[in-house]
N, C-alpha and C positions, 0 to 999 in steps of 0.2 A: 096491531098493537103499535102505539106511537113510540118514537125515538126520543129518549131523554137527552136534551142538548147537553146538560151538565156531564153526562157519562161519556159523551163523544169527546167533549173538551178534555176530560180527565184522561181519556185514553190517549189522546194526541200528546198531551203533556208527559205522560209516562214513557211513551215511545222516544220522545225528544230527549228526555233525561238519560235514558239508556244509551242513546247514540252519542250524546255529549260526554257521558262518563267513558265510553269506549275510546273516544278520541283522546280524552285526557290521559288515560292509562297508556295508550300507544305513544303519545308525545312524551309523557314522563319517562317511559322506558328508554326511548332513544336519547332524551335529554340527559338521563343519568349516565348513559354510556359516553355521550360526548364530553360531559364535564370531566371525565377521567382522562380524556386525551387532550385537554387544553394546554397550550404552552404560550410563550411570549414572543416567538420569532419564527419566521419562515426560512431563515438561514439554517443550514444543517451541517453536521460534521459526520463523515463516514470515511474511515481511514485518514483522519486528519485534514480534510480539505473543506473549506467553507465555500458555499454556493450562493451566488447572487445572479440570477439569470434573467435576461430580458424576455418579455413575452414573445418576441419575434424569433426565438431560437428555433422552434419547430412549429409548423402550422397545423392546427387542428383539422381533422377530417370533417368536412361538412355533412350535415344530416345524419349524425350519429349520436348515440347516447353515451355521453361521457367524453373525456378528454383524450380521444384517440389521436395519434399522430401519424404523419406521413413517414414512410421509409426514405432513407437518404442514400442513393446509389451513386453519389458524385465521386466517391473515393475509389481509387484503383491501386492495385499492388505496385510498389515502387522498385521492386527487386528484379523483375525478369530480365532486363537488359544488362544487369550487373553480374549475371551468372553465366558467363559465356565460356569460362575455363573448363577444360576436360577434367574429369575426376582422375586423380593420381593416387594410387594406393600403394603402400608399402607391404612388407610381409607381415607387419603387426596388425593386431586386431584390438578393437575396442568393444567391450561387452558392457551390459548394464540391465537393470530391470526397472519396470514401471510399477509404482507403488502408490498407495494412499488414495486412489481415485482419479478421475479424468482431469480434474483441475491441477493435479500434480503431473499427470502424464505429459501435458504440453510442455511444461518447463523442463521435465527430464529428457524428453526426446530432443528438445532444442539444445540443451547443454551437451548431450552425447554427440549430436551431429557436429557442433562447434569443435569439440575435442577432436573427433576423427578427422575433420577437414584440416584443421591447423597442424595436426601431427602427420597428415598424409597417410592415415591408417584406414583399414576396412572396418566397417561398422557391422556388428552382428545383431540381427533383430533381437529385441528384448523378450523376456517372458513377462508375465504380469502377475504380481503377488498381492494377495489380499492382507488384511490386518491379522488373520489367524495363522498360526504355524501350519505349513502344508497346503495352505490355500494358494495354489498356483494355476495359471492358465497359459496357454499358448498365445502369442500375439495375435494370431489370425482367429482366435475365438472372439475377439472384439474389434479389431481393426483390419483394415484392408492392406495386406503385406505388399501386394503387387503395386498398389497405388503409391505407397511409400517409396518403394525401391524405384519406381519409374520417376517419381517427382525429384528424387535426389541423384539421378543418374549422371548429371553434369557436375555434381559437386563432390560426391564420395561414392565409393563402391559399398553396397550393402548386400550381405549374404544372410540367409535364413538360419544357418547353423554354424557353429564353430567347428572348424575341421577336426576329425578324430585325432590328428597327430599332435594337436596343441593340448598340452597338459594344463589342467586347471591350476597346478602347483606353480606354473610359470607365469601366472596372471597377477599382477600387483594391484591392489585395491587403492583407488585414489579418490579422495573426497574433493568435490568441487562446489563452490557456491553457485546458486542459481544466477543466471545472467552472466555466466563466465565469459571473460574477455580473451581476446587473442594475446594480449600481454600477459595475463595471468597463466595461460597455457604454456607459453614459451618459458616463463620463469619458473613454474612450479610443477608442471606435468611432463613437458618434453624431456627433462633429464631422467626421470623415472622410466618413460617409455623406451628411451634409447638404451637404458640399462637392462630393462626386463623384456622388451620387445612386444609385450601384450599388457593391457591394463583393463581393469574393471572400474567403471566411473560410478560413483555414488553421489547424487546431488543432495546438498543440504540447503535449507532456506533460512538464511538470516533474517529475511523479512518476506511478508506475503504481499508487499506493496508493489504494484506494477506501474507506478508513475514514472514518466521519463523526466530527466532533469537536464539542466544545461551542462552538468558535469559528465553526462553519459557520452557526449560526442554523438557522432552518427552511428545508428544501429547497424551492425553487421548484416548485409544482405543474406548471408547464409542463415543467420538466426531468424530472420524474417520468414524465409522460405520454410524452414523447419517448423517454426511456430504456427504458421498460418496456411502452409501449402502441402503438408505431408501427411497429416493424420485424417483418415476418413473411416467411418464405420464399415464393417464387413457387411455384405449385401443382406443377409438374413436380419441382422440386428437393425440395420438402417430401415428396412421394410417394416419392422415392428414400430420403430419411432415414427415413421411416416403414417402408419395406420392410426396411431394414438393422436397425432396431431390432426389428422383429418376427422377423427371423432370429435375432438374438442372444437373444431371449426363447425361441425354439424350442429353441435349444441349452441353455437353462437350465430345462427342464421340471422337474427334480428340485428345483430351488430356487424353484418357483413362478413361473418366468419372470423372475427377477431377475438383473441382471448389473452388473458394475463397468466403469466407463470410466476409463482411466488416461491422463493427458496426459504421454506419454513419447516424445520425439523425439530420435533419435540425434544429428542434426546439431547441435541446440541444446545437448545435453549436452556435446558435444565443444568447443563455443565457450565455454561457461559455466565449465568447469573447477570442478566442484562443490566447494565449501569449507564449513567450519564457520561457523555464524552467531554463534558466541560462547556459545550455549546448549548444554550438554552433551547429545549425542544428536541434535543437529539440524543440517542442512546446507541449503544453497541449492537443491540438486537431488540426485536419486537415480537410480541406474542400475536395470537390469532385475533383477539379482540382489538388490539391497537392496529393491526394491518386492515381489518374490516372498516374501522372508522376513518383511517387515513384514506382508503380508496373511496368511501362513500363521500367524504368531504371534498374530494377532488371532482367529484361529479359522476363517477362511474355508476351506471344504473344498476338496480337490484337484479336485472337479468343477465348481467356480465358473467361470462364463463371464466372460471379460475382454475388453474391447475397448481396443485401443491406437491412439493418434493417429499413431503412427509411419507414414509413408506406405506403405513397403514392408517386407517381412520382412528382418531383418538377423540375422546369425549370433549377435550379441551378445544377442539376445532368446531364444536357445535354453534357457538356464537358467530362464527364466520359464515357458516352455512345458513344460519337464520337470516342474515342480511343479504347474503349472496347464494341463494339456493343452488345455482349451478357451480358448485365447488367440488372438485374431484381430486382424489389421490389416484395413483396408477392402477390400483387393482380394479377400479371401476371402468376404465377406459381401455385397458389392454385386451386384445383378442383372447378369448377364452382358451384357444388352442395353444397359446404361447406362455400361459401363466405357469405351468409346471416347470418350464425351463428357466424363465426369466424372474419369476416371483417366489418360487418355492425352493430355490437353491439356498444352501446355508451360507453361501458367499452373497454379499450385497454389491459385488462389483458390477453386474449387469444393471441393477437398479440405479446405481450412482451415474452410470454412463447415460442411461436413458434420461434422467433428470437433467443432466448437463446439456444434452443436445436439444431437448424440447425447450429448456429455458433460454437456449441460444437463439431459437427460431420463433418464439412466441412474439406477439405483437407488442406487448409490454413486459418488461422483467422488473420484479420488485424483490430485492434482496432483503429479507427479514434478518439476515445474519451477515455481518462483515466478515471478510476473510478472502482466501484464495478462490474459493468458488465464485464469489461475486467478481473478483478482479479478472479472472480468466474468462468468465462468461461475457463480461463487458467487452473484453478484447475480441472474442469471437463474434459478438454482435456488431462491433465496429467494422470488422472484416465483411460482414454480411450486409452492411448498410442498414442496421437496425439499432439506432441509438436511443430507442425509447426505454431507458433505464431510470426508474423513479425510486429514489432513496427515501425511506420512510422518515417521518418526523411528526411530532405532536403539532396540530394545527389549531392556532388560538381562536380563529373565527369559525363560523359555521360552514365556510367553504374556502377552498384555496385554489391557486393556479397550479396546474401540473408542471408548468415550465419553471416554477419556483423549486421544484424538487428533483430536477434532472441530476443524474450522478455527476459529481465533480470530474470524474474521468472524461465525461462527455462535454460538459459545459466549459471546462477549461482546456479541452483537448490535450490533457497531459497524460493520457494512457500511453504505455509503450507502443500500442498498436498504431498510434498516429506517426510513429517513426517508420512504419512499414507501408503505410497507405497515404496516398497524397492525391 
C-alpha cells in the first residue's frame, strides 16, 4: 500500500506544533515568574548598607556551573600575641545563661568573658535555656566545655559549677549591653561586684548590627578570643553536622561538592511581613520563589544543591524545589539514627545550632532574613575564610553578577570580625 505524502506532511506539522506549544508554555511559566522579581537597581540594602562591588572582589571558580567563588584564607587572628597575661581571679564569680539560639550565644559568651576579665572574677560555665519555661540544657549538651576552658586559661579562670557555699541570694543580676566595653564595666558593674562579690550577667541587645565603626576604637583582644576562639560543638553534635555537610556535598558531585545554605524559615517570614528597605529592589526578607529566581538569575545551575534552615518541608517551598530539585531541609539529610534525639525533641535548640554551623561552612550563604543570625553567620564565615555571602535583591535584567550582591559586611569590610582578623 502506498504512502500518502499529504498524511506524512500533516503528521510532521502536528508534531512540530506540539513541540512549539510545549516550549511556549515552559517559557511563559518562567517569564511570568521573572516578571515578579524585576527591579530597577543592583544596589541593595540589608541592615542599612548599600553595596557597589567591583567584579574583581572575588574570582569565580573555573569550569563550574554557576558563580561559585574561591575561599579567602589570607586573614589570620590578630589577638594571640596580645593575650600573654596570666589569668587572675578573685573570690567572686560571674554567672550567666545562653539563650535564644546560637546567634545570641556568641555575643552572650563574649560579654560574660569581658565582664569576668575586667573584674578579675571567675567565670562559671552557663546553662542553655530555650524559649519555653523549663527548657534547659547543660552547656556540655551542645558545646565543648574543655575547649572553652582551655582557650581562656590565660585570660580568666573558668569553672564548670558554682561552688556549693555560694548562695544564689548573694548574686546580683546585672544587665549589660552587647559589645560591652571595659569603660562600661568599670563605671557600671565594678561597684556592684565589689558590693555583692558575685554577679549574674544578662546581656541585652540594643541592636543586632555587627558593623564596626570609627567610634568603636580597637576591639578588645579578649572579646575577639571569646567571640571567635572559644565556642566549639561537642564531639557528638559536631559529628552530626559533619555527616550532614558530607551528604550535601555528595549530592553536589557535579559542582565539585559545593552547596548553598539559605536561611529561610517560614514562621519568621510570616511574622516579619517582608517590606521594602527604601532602596529600590531591596527588602527585609525574601520568600522561596524570590530566592529561587535570585539564584537562577545569578547563573546557578538547576542541579545546584541547596540547604534550607526551614525545620520541616512546607508546600510554599515547592516552587524552589521545582527550579532547584536538589533542595533539602534537615530531616532529609540527617542520619536516621540521630533524628530521634536532634529532630524529635520538643526543644528547637539542637536544630538552630545545626543550621548555624552548616550555614557558616557552606560554599555560599544566602540570608533570606536579615537579623542576628545573618550577622553572626557572616562573622564566623569571615573567621573561616568563607566570604561568599550573597544578599538577595530583585534583579531587573535576565541575569546578574554575583559580585554585585556580596554582603555589605564583606564588600565594605565593616563587620566587627575584621577588627579581630587581619
